C-alpha positions in Angstrom: 54.9 26.0 66.1 54.1 26.8 62.5 54.6 24.0 60.2 54.4 24.5 56.5 53.0 20.8 56.1 50.1 21.8 58.5 49.1 25.6 58.1 46.3 25.5 60.5 48.4 25.3 63.3 49.2 28.8 63.9 45.5 29.5 64.3 45.5 27.6 67.7 45.7 29.7 70.9 47.8 29.8 74.1 50.9 27.5 74.0 53.5 26.6 76.6 54.2 22.8 75.6 54.3 21.7 72.3 54.3 18.1 70.9 55.7 17.7 67.1 54.2 14.3 66.5 53.6 13.5 62.9 50.8 10.8 63.4 48.6 13.2 66.0 49.0 16.2 63.7 47.9 13.9 60.7 50.7 15.5 58.4 50.8 14.0 55.0 52.8 10.7 54.4 55.5 12.6 52.4 55.9 15.0 55.3 56.1 12.0 57.9 58.7 10.2 55.5 60.9 13.0 55.4 60.5 13.5 59.0 61.3 10.0 60.1 64.5 10.1 57.8 65.9 13.3 59.4 64.7 13.1 63.0 65.8 10.3 65.2 63.0 10.7 67.7 59.5 11.2 66.4 58.3 13.6 69.0 59.5 16.7 71.1 58.1 18.1 74.1 59.1 22.0 73.9 58.2 24.5 76.4 58.6 28.2 75.9 59.2 30.4 78.9 57.9 33.7 78.6 59.2 35.7 81.6 59.0 39.1 82.8 62.3 40.8 82.8 63.2 43.4 85.5 66.1 45.8 86.2 67.6 43.5 88.8 69.8 40.9 87.3 70.1 38.4 90.3 66.1 38.4 90.5 66.0 37.9 86.6 68.5 34.7 87.2 66.5 33.3 90.1 62.9 34.0 88.2 64.3 31.9 85.4 65.7 29.2 87.6 62.4 28.8 89.2 60.3 28.8 85.8 62.7 26.0 84.6 62.0 24.1 87.7 58.2 24.8 87.4 58.1 23.6 83.8 60.3 20.5 84.3 58.4 19.3 87.5 54.9 18.9 85.7 53.5 15.4 84.5 54.4 16.1 80.9 58.1 15.4 80.4 59.6 18.5 79.0 62.8 17.8 76.6 63.6 21.2 75.3 63.3 24.6 77.2 63.4 28.0 75.2 64.1 31.3 76.8 63.4 34.5 75.5 65.8 37.3 74.1 67.9 39.5 76.8 66.1 37.7 79.8 68.6 38.5 82.5 68.8 42.5 81.5 66.3 45.1 80.3 66.7 45.5 76.6 68.3 48.9 76.0 71.8 50.0 74.7 72.7 51.6 78.3 71.9 48.4 80.0 74.1 45.9 77.8 77.3 46.7 79.2 75.9 46.8 82.8 74.4 43.7 82.6 76.7 41.8 80.4 78.8 38.8 81.3 81.5 36.3 79.7 80.1 33.5 77.9 82.1 30.3 77.7 82.5 28.6 74.2 81.2 25.2 73.2 82.2 22.6 75.6 83.6 25.1 78.3 82.4 25.3 81.9 80.9 28.1 82.9 81.8 29.7 86.7 79.4 31.2 88.7 81.6 34.1 89.6 82.2 34.9 86.2 79.1 33.7 83.9 76.4 33.3 86.6 73.3 33.3 84.0 75.0 30.6 82.1 76.1 28.8 85.1 72.4 28.6 86.5 71.2 27.5 83.1 73.8 24.6 82.6 73.1 23.5 86.4 69.3 23.3 85.6 69.9 21.4 82.3 71.9 18.8 84.1 69.2 18.6 87.1 66.5 18.1 84.9 68.2 16.3 82.2 66.6 18.9 79.6 67.9 20.6 76.7 67.8 24.5 76.8 68.2 27.2 74.0 69.1 29.9 76.6 67.3 32.9 75.1 70.1 35.6 74.8 72.0 37.6 77.4 74.5 40.5 76.7 78.2 39.1 76.3 81.2 40.5 77.1 84.2 39.6 75.1 87.2 41.7 75.8 85.9 45.4 74.6 83.1 43.8 72.5 79.5 43.2 73.5 77.3 40.6 71.7 73.5 39.5 72.0 74.3 35.9 72.5 72.5 32.6 73.0 73.7 29.5 74.4 72.3 26.0 73.6 72.8 23.4 76.4 72.5 19.7 76.0 70.9 17.5 79.1 74.2 16.9 80.4 74.7 20.5 81.1 77.3 20.9 78.5 77.4 24.1 76.2 76.9 22.6 72.4 76.1 25.7 70.7 76.7 29.5 71.0 74.9 31.9 68.6 75.8 35.6 68.3 73.0 37.8 67.1 74.1 38.3 63.3 71.7 40.9 62.3 71.6 43.8 64.7 68.3 45.6 65.1 68.8 49.2 64.0 65.4 50.7 63.1 63.8 54.3 63.1 60.1 54.5 62.4 59.4 58.2 62.8 56.9 59.3 65.4 56.7 55.4 66.5 60.1 53.9 67.5 63.7 54.5 67.1 66.3 51.8 68.3 70.1 50.9 67.3 71.7 47.9 68.8 74.8 48.8 67.1 75.3 51.9 69.4 76.2 49.1 71.9 76.6 45.6 70.2 78.7 43.9 67.8 77.2 41.6 65.1 78.0 37.7 65.2 79.4 36.4 61.9 78.8 32.6 62.2 75.3 30.5 61.4 74.7 28.2 64.4 73.2 24.7 63.9 73.5 22.2 66.7 72.9 18.1 66.4 70.1 17.2 68.9 68.1 13.9 69.5 65.4 15.2 67.4 67.5 16.2 64.3 69.3 19.5 63.6 68.2 22.5 65.3 69.0 26.0 63.8 69.3 29.0 66.3 68.9 32.9 65.2 67.8 35.6 67.4 64.8 38.0 66.9 66.0 40.2 63.9 67.9 37.5 62.5 64.4 36.0 61.6 63.7 38.8 58.8 66.2 37.5 56.6 65.2 34.6 54.7 68.6 33.8 53.4 70.0 32.8 56.8 66.9 30.4 57.3 67.5 28.8 53.8 71.0 28.4 54.8 70.5 26.7 58.3 67.8 24.5 56.1 70.6 23.5 53.7 72.7 22.5 56.5 69.8 20.2 57.7 67.8 22.1 60.1 64.4 20.4 61.0 63.4 23.1 63.4 64.6 26.8 63.9 64.2 28.5 67.4 64.2 32.2 67.5 64.4 34.0 70.9 62.9 37.5 70.4 61.8 40.9 71.6 59.7 42.3 69.0 58.1 45.7 69.9 54.7 47.2 69.9 55.3 48.7 66.6 56.9 45.7 64.8 55.3 42.9 66.7 51.9 43.5 65.6 52.8 43.5 61.9 55.6 40.8 61.6 55.9 38.6 65.1 53.7 35.9 63.7 54.0 36.5 59.7 57.9 36.2 59.7 57.5 33.0 61.5 55.0 31.5 59.3 57.0 32.6 56.2 60.2 31.0 57.3 58.4 27.9 57.7 56.7 28.0 54.5 59.8 28.9 52.6 61.8 26.2 54.2 59.3 23.4 55.0 60.4 22.9 58.5 59.2 24.0 62.1 59.7 27.4 63.6 59.3 28.2 67.4 59.9 31.6 69.0 59.9 33.1 72.5 59.6 36.6 73.8 59.8 38.4 77.1 56.6 39.1 78.5 54.8 42.4 77.7 55.1 44.6 80.8 54.2 48.6 81.6 57.4 50.6 81.1 58.9 51.6 84.3 60.0 54.9 82.9 59.3 56.9 79.9 61.3 55.6 76.9 61.6 52.0 78.0 61.2 49.2 75.4 58.1 47.4 75.6 57.9 44.1 74.2 55.2 42.7 72.0 55.3 39.6 74.3 54.0 36.6 72.5 55.4 33.0 71.7 54.8 30.8 69.1 53.9 27.7 68.6 50.6 28.6 69.6 48.7 25.2 70.6 49.2 24.5 74.3 47.9 23.4 77.7 48.1 26.3 79.7 50.9 26.4 82.3 
């Protein structure tokens, strides 16, 4: 977690559970006052689930289900879980239509036969009384595909749905070329959800590169920004941590991001995630 109030925090290593506690972090009095005015609970226990994504959708869903259960079964009560971008599918334009499923809107109930990934997340949120920022999955909506994140409350209800606004179209000669817009459509709506810890803004991966989006969420009241992401081996070393720190400093709030794990490519041309997560201050899981 990168807090502009406490710039040292980004230097801390290895993190899977995070406590946002003004007193224990020794944040200055003005920051404590601001947080107390805006956030109804003073502490948030957050887990970032960094996962290996395979080319087997059923296995990916099972893997996430077990990871949620393991995280929520630890002695520390987890209140908010964050999954990585594109956790049920390989990150490729060829895979998106093959792994896509319908994603219910806010307050709609998913059906296992139509939306198995979202159905599982809703069931786990309710079973473990935990909020989930559901990373992202490819969404099928008619003839259009989106890169979509759902936010689920502890009753298992979908309370937010974010479609990635800024599609990742990149061409770094000799290093990487990827064009999400070959398969995906862009979302058009900023996403802010009300939670027991105050308003949380959500973006997906490339959304973090645009300071105006984070500024808009801050103006709407966000105290924490969450970005599931899958930066690659070119952009990750240069920008993964830098952009999170920048958005936190820009807006004087907290930023958390979660990537898929980095794994060896199964075949030539596979997308390789940089594979980090932030905040960086945790008890190893």
